[in-house]
C-alpha positions as CSV (number, residue, x, y, z in Angstrom):
1,M,22.8,106.3,55.8
2,V,22.4,102.6,56.1
3,R,25.2,100.9,58.5
4,L,27.3,98.9,57.3
5,E,29.0,97.2,59.7
6,Q,27.4,93.7,59.5
7,R,29.1,93.7,56.5
8,M,32.4,95.0,57.1
9,A,33.0,92.7,59.7
10,E,31.7,89.8,56.7
11,V,34.0,90.4,54.4
12,R,36.9,90.8,56.5
13,T,36.6,88.1,57.5
14,L,37.1,86.5,54.0
15,V,40.5,89.5,53.8
16,D,41.6,87.3,56.9
17,E,41.7,84.7,55.5
18,G,43.6,85.5,52.7
19,K,40.7,84.8,49.8
20,Y,40.8,86.8,46.5
21,F,37.3,87.7,45.4
22,T,35.2,90.1,43.2
23,I,32.0,92.1,44.2
24,N,31.1,92.0,41.4
25,R,26.6,93.9,41.2
26,A,24.5,95.8,39.4
27,R,24.8,99.6,39.0
28,Q,24.2,101.9,41.7
29,Y,23.8,99.2,44.1
30,G,27.3,100.2,46.1
31,K,29.4,99.0,45.5
32,T,32.6,101.8,45.8
33,T,30.7,103.3,49.4
34,T,31.2,99.5,50.5
35,L,34.6,100.1,49.2
36,H,35.3,103.4,50.7
37,A,34.4,102.2,53.9
38,L,35.9,98.9,53.8
39,S,39.6,101.0,53.0
40,D,38.6,102.3,56.2
41,Y,37.7,99.9,57.9
42,L,40.6,97.6,56.7
43,N,43.4,99.9,57.2
44,R,43.4,99.9,60.9
45,D,45.6,96.8,60.5
46,Y,46.4,96.4,56.9
47,F,47.9,99.1,54.3
48,V,45.4,99.0,52.0
49,I,45.8,100.4,47.8
50,S,42.1,101.5,47.0
51,M,42.8,101.8,43.3
52,D,39.9,102.8,40.1
53,F,40.6,102.1,36.8
54,Q,37.4,104.1,35.2
55,M,39.6,107.1,36.9
56,Q,43.0,105.6,36.8
57,M,43.4,103.8,33.3
58,S,42.3,105.0,29.9
59,S,41.4,102.6,27.5
60,A,45.0,103.5,25.6
61,K,46.6,102.5,29.1
62,F,45.9,99.2,27.8
63,R,47.1,98.7,24.3
64,D,50.7,96.7,25.4
65,E,52.4,95.2,28.4
66,N,54.6,97.2,28.7
67,T,52.3,100.2,28.8
68,F,50.1,99.1,30.9
69,A,52.6,97.4,33.3
70,V,54.3,101.4,33.9
71,A,50.7,102.8,33.6
72,F,49.3,100.7,37.0
73,A,53.0,101.3,38.6
74,K,52.7,105.1,38.2
75,A,48.4,104.7,39.8
76,F,49.3,101.9,42.6
77,L,51.9,104.7,43.9
78,S,49.5,107.3,43.7
79,S,46.6,105.3,45.2
80,S,49.2,103.5,48.1
81,R,50.5,107.8,48.7
82,V,47.1,108.5,50.4
83,N,46.9,105.5,52.8
84,P,48.2,107.9,55.7
85,L,50.3,105.4,56.0
86,S,52.7,106.3,53.6
87,T,54.4,108.8,55.7
88,T,56.2,107.0,57.7
89,E,59.7,105.5,57.2
90,E,59.1,102.3,56.2
91,Y,56.1,103.0,53.7
92,K,58.3,106.1,52.2
93,E,61.0,103.1,51.5
94,A,58.8,101.0,50.0
95,L,57.6,103.4,47.9
96,Q,60.3,105.2,46.4
97,S,62.0,102.4,45.6
98,L,58.9,100.3,43.4
99,E,58.7,104.2,41.7
100,K,63.0,103.6,41.2
101,T,62.4,100.7,39.6
102,V,59.1,101.5,37.2
103,L,61.6,104.6,36.3
104,E,65.0,102.6,35.5
105,E,63.2,99.6,33.8
106,A,61.3,102.1,31.0
107,Q,60.4,100.5,28.0
108,A,61.5,96.6,29.6
109,F,59.3,96.7,32.1
110,E,56.1,94.2,31.7
111,L,54.1,92.2,33.4
112,V,56.6,90.1,34.8
113,E,58.5,93.0,36.2
114,L,55.4,94.8,37.5
115,F,54.6,91.7,39.9
116,Q,58.7,91.3,41.2
117,A,58.8,94.7,42.4
118,L,55.0,94.5,43.5
119,S,56.2,91.4,45.2
120,A,58.7,93.1,46.6
121,F,57.0,95.7,47.6
122,C,55.0,93.6,50.2
123,G,57.5,92.0,51.2
124,A,59.1,95.2,52.5
125,L,56.1,96.2,54.7
126,S,55.7,95.2,58.2
127,R,51.9,94.8,57.3
128,K,50.3,92.8,55.0
129,S,48.0,94.6,52.2
130,V,45.3,94.6,50.8
131,L,44.7,95.4,47.0
132,M,41.3,97.0,46.0
133,I,39.9,97.8,42.7
134,D,37.1,99.6,41.9
135,E,35.0,100.0,38.0
136,I,37.2,96.7,37.1
137,D,34.7,96.7,33.8
138,S,37.0,99.0,32.3
139,A,39.3,96.4,31.4
140,A,37.1,93.6,30.1
141,N,37.5,94.2,26.3
142,N,41.7,94.6,26.8
143,Q,44.2,91.5,26.1
144,V,46.8,92.5,28.3
145,F,43.7,92.2,31.5
146,P,43.7,88.2,31.7
147,D,47.1,88.8,31.5
148,F,47.3,90.5,34.6
149,L,45.1,88.5,36.0
150,A,47.0,84.9,35.4
151,Q,50.6,87.0,36.9
152,L,48.2,87.8,40.2
153,R,46.9,83.9,40.3
154,G,50.4,82.7,40.0
155,Y,51.4,85.0,42.9
156,Y,48.8,83.2,44.5
157,I,49.3,80.1,43.8
158,N,52.8,80.6,45.1
159,R,52.2,83.3,48.1
160,N,54.1,80.8,49.8
161,T,57.3,81.6,48.1
162,Y,57.0,84.7,46.9
163,P,55.6,88.1,48.4
164,T,52.1,89.4,48.2
165,F,49.1,90.8,49.0
166,Q,47.0,89.0,51.2
167,S,44.0,89.9,50.2
168,V,42.8,91.3,45.9
169,I,39.6,93.0,45.7
170,L,37.7,94.0,42.1
171,A,34.6,95.4,41.4
172,G,32.5,95.9,38.7
173,V,29.2,95.3,37.0
174,C,30.6,92.1,35.4
175,D,32.0,88.7,37.0
176,I,34.8,88.7,35.0
177,R,34.9,84.8,35.9
178,N,33.5,85.8,33.0
179,L,36.0,87.5,31.0
180,K,36.6,84.0,28.5
181,R,32.9,85.2,26.6
182,K,34.0,88.0,25.6
183,L,37.8,87.8,24.9
184,R,38.6,84.0,24.2
185,P,35.6,82.2,22.3
186,D,36.7,79.9,20.8
187,E,36.5,76.5,21.8
188,E,40.1,75.6,23.1
189,H,40.1,78.8,25.5
190,K,36.6,78.3,26.6
191,D,37.4,77.9,29.6
192,N,40.6,78.6,31.0
193,S,39.4,81.6,33.5
194,P,42.1,83.3,34.4
195,W,40.4,84.4,37.9
196,N,39.4,81.2,38.8
197,I,41.0,81.1,41.9
198,A,38.6,83.6,43.2
199,A,36.3,83.0,46.5
200,D,32.5,83.1,45.9
201,F,31.4,86.6,47.8
202,D,28.0,85.8,49.3
203,I,27.6,89.0,51.0
204,D,23.9,90.5,50.9
205,M,24.8,93.7,49.5
206,S,20.8,95.0,49.5
207,F,19.3,97.1,52.5
208,S,17.1,94.7,54.8
209,P,14.2,95.6,56.1
210,E,16.1,96.3,59.2
211,Q,18.3,98.3,58.4
212,I,16.1,101.0,56.5
213,S,14.4,101.0,59.2
214,R,17.0,101.8,61.8
215,M,18.5,104.6,59.2
216,L,13.9,105.9,58.7
217,R,14.2,106.0,62.9
218,E,18.0,107.9,63.1
219,Y,16.0,110.3,60.8
220,E,12.9,110.3,62.6
221,T,14.6,111.6,65.6
222,D,16.5,114.6,63.6
223,H,12.9,115.5,62.4
224,Q,10.1,114.2,64.0
225,T,7.1,113.8,61.4
226,G,5.0,111.2,63.1
227,M,6.0,108.2,60.7
228,K,6.2,104.5,61.2
229,E,9.6,103.5,60.4
230,N,9.2,99.4,60.8
231,A,6.1,99.8,58.1
232,L,7.2,102.6,56.3
233,A,10.7,100.6,56.2
234,Q,8.6,97.2,55.1
235,E,6.9,99.0,52.3
236,I,9.6,100.8,51.3
237,Y,11.5,97.1,51.3
238,A,8.7,95.7,49.5
239,Y,9.2,98.0,46.6
240,T,13.3,98.0,45.6
241,G,13.9,95.0,47.6
242,G,16.5,96.6,48.9
243,Y,18.4,98.1,46.3
244,P,20.4,100.5,47.7
245,Y,19.9,103.3,45.2
246,L,16.4,102.9,44.3
247,V,15.8,102.9,48.5
248,S,18.0,105.7,49.0
249,R,16.7,107.7,45.9
250,I,12.8,107.4,47.7
251,C,14.0,108.6,51.1
252,Q,15.0,111.5,49.3
253,L,12.1,112.4,47.4
254,L,10.0,112.1,50.6
255,D,13.0,114.4,52.2
256,Q,12.5,117.3,50.3
257,K,9.2,117.0,49.9
258,T,9.2,117.5,53.6
259,A,11.1,120.7,53.5
260,I,8.2,121.8,50.9
261,E,5.6,120.4,53.0
262,D,5.3,118.4,55.8
263,G,6.5,115.1,57.5
264,S,3.3,113.9,56.8
265,V,4.9,112.7,53.4
266,W,6.1,109.7,55.0
267,T,3.3,107.7,54.6
268,H,1.7,105.0,52.5
269,A,0.5,108.1,50.3
270,G,3.7,109.8,50.6
271,L,5.7,106.2,49.4
272,L,3.8,106.2,46.6
273,D,4.2,109.2,45.0
274,A,7.6,108.9,45.6
275,V,7.8,106.0,43.1
276,R,5.5,107.4,40.3
277,E,7.9,109.7,40.8
278,L,11.4,108.3,40.5
279,T,9.7,105.4,37.6
280,G,9.2,108.7,35.9
281,E,13.3,110.1,35.8
282,D,15.9,110.0,33.7
283,N,18.2,108.7,35.6
284,S,21.6,107.0,35.1
285,L,20.3,104.3,36.3
286,F,17.4,104.4,34.4
287,Q,19.7,105.7,31.0
288,D,21.7,102.6,31.8
289,M,19.4,100.2,32.5
290,A,17.7,101.2,28.4
291,K,21.2,101.4,27.6
292,K,21.9,97.2,27.9
293,V,18.4,96.3,27.1
294,K,19.1,97.6,23.1
295,D,22.4,95.7,23.3
296,Y,21.2,92.5,24.6
297,P,17.7,91.7,22.4
298,A,17.5,88.4,24.0
299,L,17.6,89.5,27.9
300,R,14.4,91.8,26.1
301,E,12.6,89.6,24.8
302,L,12.6,87.1,27.8
303,L,11.4,90.3,30.3
304,Y,8.8,91.1,27.5
305,D,7.5,87.7,28.2
306,I,7.6,87.3,31.9
307,L,6.6,90.5,31.9
308,F,3.7,90.1,29.5
309,C,3.3,86.6,28.7
310,G,3.3,85.5,32.1
311,K,5.9,82.9,30.7
312,S,7.7,80.4,33.8
313,I,11.7,80.4,33.1
314,P,12.7,78.3,35.4
315,Y,15.7,80.2,37.5
316,N,19.2,78.4,36.7
317,T,22.3,81.5,36.4
318,G,24.2,78.0,34.6
319,T,22.0,79.5,31.5
320,E,23.8,82.7,30.0
321,L,20.5,84.9,29.6
322,V,19.6,84.5,32.7
323,S,23.0,84.6,34.3
324,I,23.5,88.0,32.7
325,G,19.8,89.5,33.3
326,V,20.8,88.6,37.0
327,M,24.6,90.4,36.8
328,F,22.5,93.6,35.1
329,G,21.1,93.4,38.8
330,F,17.5,92.8,36.3
331,L,16.3,88.9,37.7
332,K,16.0,86.9,40.5
333,E,14.4,84.1,41.3
334,N,11.6,83.4,43.4
335,E,10.2,80.1,44.3
336,G,12.6,78.4,41.2
337,Q,11.3,80.9,38.5
338,V,13.2,83.4,37.0
339,A,11.5,86.9,37.8
340,I,12.0,91.1,38.0
341,A,14.6,91.8,41.2
342,N,11.7,94.3,42.9
343,R,8.5,96.1,41.9
344,V,10.7,99.3,40.5
345,F,11.7,98.2,38.7
346,E,8.8,96.4,36.8
347,I,7.3,99.4,36.8
348,W,9.9,101.0,34.7
349,F,10.1,98.1,32.3
350,Y,6.6,98.0,31.8
351,N,6.7,101.6,31.3
352,L,9.4,101.1,28.9
353,F,7.7,98.5,27.2
354,I,4.1,99.9,26.6
355,T,5.2,103.3,26.0
356,E,7.1,101.4,22.6
357,E,3.6,99.8,21.8
358,A,1.7,103.3,21.9
359,I,2.6,104.9,19.5
360,K,0.9,102.4,17.2
361,S,-1.7,101.7,19.5
362,K,-5.0,101.9,19.7
363,T,-6.0,100.6,22.5
364,Y,-3.6,103.3,24.4
365,A,-5.7,106.1,22.4
366,A,-8.6,104.7,23.3
367,G,-7.5,104.5,27.6
368,E,-6.4,108.2,26.5
369,R,-9.4,108.9,25.1
370,D,-11.7,107.8,27.5
371,K,-9.6,108.5,30.9
372,N,-11.6,111.3,31.6
373,Q,-14.8,109.6,32.7
374,F,-12.9,106.6,35.0
375,V,-12.0,108.9,38.2
376,R,-14.3,110.5,40.5
377,N,-13.4,112.5,44.1
378,E,-10.0,111.5,43.4
379,R,-11.1,107.3,43.2
380,L,-11.0,105.0,40.0
381,D,-14.7,103.8,38.7
382,M,-12.8,100.5,38.5
383,E,-16.2,99.2,37.1
384,L,-16.7,101.9,34.5
385,V,-13.1,101.4,33.3
386,L,-14.0,97.2,32.7
387,K,-17.1,97.9,30.8
388,K,-15.5,100.1,28.5
389,F,-12.4,97.9,27.9
390,V,-14.4,95.1,27.2
391,Q,-16.4,97.1,24.8
392,H,-13.5,98.3,23.1
393,F,-11.9,94.9,22.6
394,A,-15.0,93.7,21.5
395,E,-15.1,96.2,18.5
396,S,-11.9,95.9,17.7
397,F,-10.3,92.8,18.1
398,G,-13.5,90.8,18.2
399,G,-12.5,88.3,15.6
400,S,-8.9,87.0,16.3
401,T,-8.1,83.6,17.3
402,D,-7.2,82.3,20.7
403,S,-3.9,82.7,20.3
404,F,-3.4,85.9,19.9
405,V,-5.9,86.8,23.0
406,E,-3.5,84.5,24.7
407,E,-0.3,86.0,23.5
408,N,-2.0,89.5,23.9
409,G,-5.1,90.3,25.7
410,R,-2.7,90.8,29.4
411,K,-0.8,93.6,27.3
412,L,-3.7,95.3,25.7
413,F,-5.0,95.6,29.6
414,L,-2.5,97.3,30.7
415,L,-2.2,99.6,27.0
416,Y,-5.6,100.5,28.2
417,I,-5.3,101.7,31.3
418,R,-1.6,103.4,31.4
419,P,-3.2,106.5,30.1
420,L,-5.9,106.8,32.9
421,I,-2.8,106.3,36.3
422,N,-0.4,107.9,34.2
423,G,1.3,110.8,36.5
424,T,-0.8,109.9,39.4
425,G,-0.5,106.3,40.3
426,N,1.8,102.8,39.7
427,Y,0.5,99.1,39.1
428,Y,2.3,96.7,39.3
429,I,1.5,92.9,39.4
430,E,2.2,90.4,42.2
431,S,4.7,88.3,41.3
432,R,4.2,85.1,43.6
433,T,0.2,84.7,40.9
434,R,2.7,85.2,37.7
435,S,1.5,82.5,34.7
436,M,0.8,81.6,31.8
437,G,-2.9,81.0,33.2
438,R,-3.2,83.8,36.2
439,T,-1.8,87.4,36.7
440,D,-2.2,89.7,39.8
441,L,-2.6,93.9,38.9
442,I,-2.5,95.9,41.5
443,I,-2.7,99.1,40.9
444,D,-1.9,102.6,43.5
445,Y,-3.9,105.2,42.3
446,H,-3.7,108.6,45.2
447,G,-2.9,106.2,47.9
448,I,-6.1,104.1,47.4
449,Q,-5.5,100.3,45.7
450,Y,-7.2,98.4,43.0
451,I,-6.3,94.4,42.5
452,I,-7.7,92.8,39.3
453,E,-6.8,89.3,38.5
454,M,-6.2,88.9,34.8
455,K,-6.7,85.4,33.4
456,I,-6.7,83.5,30.2
457,W,-10.5,80.8,30.8
458,H,-9.7,77.7,31.2
459,G,-13.5,76.1,32.6
460,E,-15.8,77.1,35.6
461,E,-13.7,75.4,37.8
462,Y,-10.9,77.0,37.3
463,N,-12.9,80.7,37.8
464,S,-14.3,79.2,41.1
465,R,-10.7,78.6,41.8
466,G,-9.8,81.8,40.5
467,E,-12.7,83.5,42.8
468,K,-11.6,81.9,45.7
469,Q,-8.0,83.3,44.9
470,L,-8.4,86.2,44.1
471,I,-10.7,86.6,47.7
472,G,-7.5,85.6,50.1
473,Y,-5.7,87.5,47.7
474,L,-8.1,90.6,48.8
475,E,-8.3,89.7,52.5
476,D,-4.2,89.9,52.9
477,Y,-4.5,93.8,51.4
478,G,-7.7,94.2,54.1
479,L,-9.9,94.8,50.9
480,K,-13.1,93.6,50.3
481,K,-13.7,94.3,46.7
482,G,-11.9,92.8,43.8
483,Y,-12.1,92.4,40.6
484,M,-11.3,90.6,37.3
485,V,-10.4,90.5,33.3
486,S,-11.4,87.2,32.1
487,F,-10.3,86.3,28.6
488,N,-12.0,83.8,27.6
489,F,-12.0,81.5,24.7
490,N,-15.5,79.6,25.0
491,K,-17.9,80.2,21.8
492,N,-20.5,80.9,24.0
493,K,-19.2,83.2,25.7
494,T,-21.2,86.5,26.9
495,P,-19.1,89.6,26.7
496,G,-19.5,91.6,29.8
497,V,-19.2,93.0,33.3
498,K,-21.5,91.6,36.0
499,E,-20.5,91.9,40.2
500,L,-20.5,88.3,42.7
501,H,-21.1,88.5,46.0
502,F,-19.1,86.0,48.8
503,K,-20.0,86.9,51.7
504,D,-18.3,90.2,52.9
505,Y,-16.9,90.0,48.9
506,T,-16.8,91.4,45.9
507,I,-16.0,90.8,42.0
508,V,-16.7,92.8,39.9
509,E,-15.7,91.0,36.8
510,A,-15.5,91.5,33.1
511,V,-15.3,88.4,30.2
512,V,-13.6,89.2,27.3
């Protein structure tokens, strides 16, 4: 397990300060795990009520105030009684009093009565209480919920007069400060957020390379695999960006292979195999991602433009589409630009879009037809791949306009190579080089990396600069040979493949 002590201490600071806040992160980002750990951590000094709306509150419970108030009170009582402190006389009396109020009020028990009863409950306790509600998204589309938040806000504002919770923590994918977008679309209420008291929650919930390395060291102590923990942790982080589920799943896949094979799977090559297996899975996270892309066509178009067209988009979460992509965990900031959150997601999105295109793509079919020629002794003959791609492009798209090539060239190359590495390797775009003019593609195949620069031709000087940049990139990866695909709109161009030599480095360039 990744150790969460530092995260617990940071959250504890917010609770001690009496903050109300939301933990909104993407699916399977460790929210529930954090809340469980936090409940135990805080219960040393607070009385913690930990609720789960998905488990305890069905959609029918939100149909009106009375139904919601009674259902919430019952769920609150149920959650309170599993707290170890609830068996003491003080807490038993407070809970019995709350239960009695709910029963006596019955049909008249609505939000005002609910919060009066909760205030009385908080006032009866010698310890301050903390309310945590997981899966808060379950309530997002119900009008009674913002009214519930408004009551929480009211008691927070008047907490010096009326007893209330020391802290309230609401967890889910969506930031409920944005509920106004769904529930109050008219201009009059657009900025009337029911949760404007919430403090910013800026605690990093991803796993750092150091946290991953510590986890691997503990594993190594038990299993003696001979892995290089720090180097492997850096690689796992490079692929996952520290996304908790992705880190855990990759390690689980490696562990499963350790039982079948031996500890040698905890290597660079073993990691690449695990990433390939992960990106080919039909797990709940990827199912949810596919649903989100389908439900938000504008977000799909944004992802497509970033991946295939090298479109540069300034990072600004004030832009609703960018904000939604960040909220779902798809996007991040990279040097002021919007980028895909991690390499695993990038590979998965490429696979999704290419699979959709492959159904009708003659380029994918050509790659499928040619692929058996390109592998020799488990290595890709990348020079032959480039020659065949140039030939296919000339035959199929030689008469295309410049705008078509600029828009589709890189996508066509990815469609061509996809069948070659399907089931054996992975590929991703190095985010720091993605632009409309230049993109570096990294292919991992049987543990061997191939770097291919795909670029739009902008003259000899630009081309020369690109070659120097590629050499610098080869130095970073410790490679001596690189590849370049140039989409050249010059009418006097000579299509084909040539080999260039620069001191100790070789570049094989394909001109399309």
